[in-house]
C-alpha positions as CSV (number, residue, x, y, z in Angstrom):
1,M,-2.5,-45.7,36.2
2,T,-4.2,-44.5,39.2
3,A,-3.4,-40.9,38.7
4,L,-4.5,-41.4,35.1
5,R,-7.8,-42.3,35.8
6,L,-8.1,-39.7,38.9
7,L,-7.4,-36.9,35.9
8,Q,-9.8,-38.7,33.5
9,R,-12.8,-38.4,35.8
10,M,-11.7,-34.5,36.9
11,K,-11.8,-34.1,33.2
12,R,-15.3,-35.7,32.8
13,D,-16.7,-33.7,35.8
14,W,-15.4,-30.3,34.3
15,M,-12.3,-29.6,36.6
16,H,-9.8,-29.1,33.9
17,T,-11.7,-26.2,32.2
18,G,-10.4,-22.9,32.4
19,R,-7.3,-24.3,35.1
20,R,-3.3,-24.8,34.3
21,P,-2.9,-29.1,33.9
22,S,-0.3,-28.7,36.9
23,G,-2.5,-28.4,39.2
24,L,-4.9,-31.2,38.3
25,C,-1.9,-33.4,38.0
26,G,-0.5,-32.4,41.7
27,A,-4.0,-33.1,43.1
28,A,-4.2,-36.5,41.0
29,L,-0.7,-37.5,42.5
30,L,-1.6,-36.6,45.7
31,V,-4.4,-38.9,45.6
32,A,-2.9,-41.7,44.0
33,A,0.0,-41.7,46.2
34,R,-2.1,-41.5,49.6
35,M,-4.8,-44.2,47.7
36,H,-1.4,-46.6,47.5
37,D,-0.1,-45.8,51.0
38,F,2.8,-43.8,49.8
39,R,3.5,-41.4,52.0
40,R,4.0,-37.7,50.2
41,T,3.9,-34.2,51.7
42,V,1.8,-31.6,49.9
43,K,5.2,-30.0,50.1
44,E,6.7,-32.6,47.9
45,V,4.1,-32.6,45.4
46,I,4.1,-28.9,45.1
47,S,7.8,-29.0,44.5
48,V,7.6,-31.6,41.5
49,V,4.5,-29.8,39.9
50,K,5.6,-26.3,40.6
51,V,1.9,-24.7,41.7
52,C,1.2,-23.0,44.5
53,E,-0.1,-24.8,47.8
54,S,-3.3,-22.9,47.8
55,T,-3.9,-24.2,44.1
56,L,-3.2,-27.7,45.0
57,R,-5.8,-27.3,48.0
58,K,-8.4,-26.0,45.6
59,R,-8.5,-28.8,43.6
60,L,-8.7,-31.2,46.0
61,T,-11.5,-29.5,47.7
62,E,-13.0,-29.0,43.9
63,F,-12.6,-33.3,43.8
64,E,-13.7,-33.5,47.2
65,D,-17.2,-32.0,45.9
66,T,-17.2,-34.8,43.4
67,P,-19.4,-38.1,43.5
68,T,-16.0,-39.9,42.9
69,S,-14.3,-38.9,45.9
70,Q,-16.7,-40.9,47.6
71,L,-16.0,-44.1,46.3
72,T,-13.8,-46.6,47.9
73,I,-10.6,-47.5,46.5
74,D,-12.1,-51.1,45.3
75,E,-15.1,-49.0,43.7
76,F,-13.2,-46.7,42.0
77,M,-11.1,-49.0,40.3
78,K,-13.9,-51.3,39.2
79,I,-16.6,-49.0,38.5
80,D,-16.6,-46.1,36.1
81,L,-19.3,-43.6,36.8
82,E,-21.2,-42.4,33.6
83,E,-22.9,-39.1,35.3
84,E,-20.8,-35.9,35.3
85,C,-21.3,-33.1,37.4
86,D,-21.5,-29.2,36.9
87,P,-18.0,-27.2,36.7
88,P,-17.2,-26.3,40.4
89,S,-17.0,-22.4,38.8
90,Y,-20.9,-23.2,38.1
91,T,-21.6,-24.6,41.6
92,A,-20.0,-22.3,43.7
93,G,-22.2,-19.6,41.8
94,Q,-25.3,-21.9,42.8
95,R,-23.9,-22.1,45.9
96,K,-24.0,-18.5,46.6
97,L,-27.1,-17.5,45.0
98,R,-28.6,-20.2,47.8
99,M,-27.0,-18.4,50.7
100,K,-28.3,-15.4,49.2
101,Q,-31.8,-16.5,49.2
102,L,-31.6,-18.2,52.6
103,E,-30.3,-15.2,54.2
104,Q,-33.3,-13.0,52.2
105,V,-36.0,-15.5,53.8
106,L,-34.0,-15.6,57.3
107,S,-33.8,-11.8,57.3
108,K,-37.9,-11.9,56.5
109,Q,-38.3,-14.5,59.3
110,L,-36.1,-11.7,61.7
111,E,-38.2,-9.1,61.0
112,E,-41.2,-10.7,61.7
113,V,-40.2,-12.3,65.0
114,E,-38.9,-9.0,66.0
115,G,-42.1,-7.5,65.2
116,E,-44.2,-10.5,67.8
117,I,-41.8,-9.6,69.9
118,S,-42.1,-6.2,70.6
119,T,-46.1,-6.7,70.7
120,Y,-45.7,-8.9,73.3
121,Q,-43.6,-6.6,75.3
122,D,-45.9,-4.1,74.5
123,A,-48.7,-6.2,75.7
124,I,-46.8,-7.5,79.2
125,E,-45.9,-3.8,79.9
126,I,-49.6,-2.6,79.7
127,E,-50.4,-5.7,81.6
128,L,-48.1,-5.0,84.2
129,E,-48.8,-1.2,84.5
130,N,-52.2,-2.4,85.0
131,S,-51.3,-5.0,87.7
132,R,-49.3,-2.7,89.6
133,P,-50.9,-1.6,93.2
134,K,-52.2,2.1,93.1
135,A,-50.8,4.9,95.3
136,K,-53.6,6.3,97.8
137,G,-53.3,9.6,100.0
138,A,-50.2,11.7,99.9
139,L,-48.5,9.4,97.7
140,A,-50.9,9.4,95.2
141,S,-49.7,12.6,93.4
142,L,-46.2,11.4,93.2
143,T,-47.0,8.7,90.9
144,K,-47.2,10.7,87.8
145,D,-45.2,13.4,86.7
146,G,-47.6,16.1,86.4
147,E,-47.5,19.7,87.5
148,R,-49.1,18.7,91.1
149,G,-46.4,16.3,91.8
150,R,-43.8,18.6,91.2
151,Q,-45.2,20.9,94.0
152,V,-45.6,18.2,96.5
153,L,-41.6,17.2,96.6
154,P,-40.0,20.7,98.0
155,A,-42.5,20.8,100.7
156,L,-41.4,17.3,101.9
157,D,-37.9,18.0,102.6
158,V,-38.2,16.3,106.0
159,A,-34.3,14.7,106.0
160,P,-32.4,17.3,107.6
161,T,-34.6,17.8,110.7
162,C,-35.2,14.4,110.9
163,P,-33.7,13.1,114.5
164,L,-32.7,9.3,113.2
165,R,-30.4,11.0,111.0
166,R,-28.3,13.3,112.6
167,G,-26.0,10.5,114.2
168,W,-25.2,9.3,110.8
169,P,-23.2,11.1,108.3
């Protein structure tokens, strides 16, 4: 009796449209058996109704998305919900549409944040460049990559004649 009520509810929730009845029957049998504390496995139900395990799992997840699945056993037996749900294919399409819109919004926000970060990085680099101590004297020409700095480097070749480095390899 409970499986029949579940099937009626699934029909009202548009779960039967475009589907073979054996998948719905299997889902209803499994839920009804577990509601009344009969220990039936998915494999046992599959062998009776002759459907694939993935089909049965899909029907169970579709039923899980309905308001009927949120009722307790006593509420399900006493209350007959008058509202109908949208078909599962419609709700899946709406979910995909919302996900695409959310991805677009998040990508725009990510671009804005990345632009903001790059402006902050540029400002930090400029501030660091301005706050570094300036070199004075002979080393001042080494700080820039100008021609003058390149000419000074060969003239400062002191390492081979340095007395402290002779004993060290």
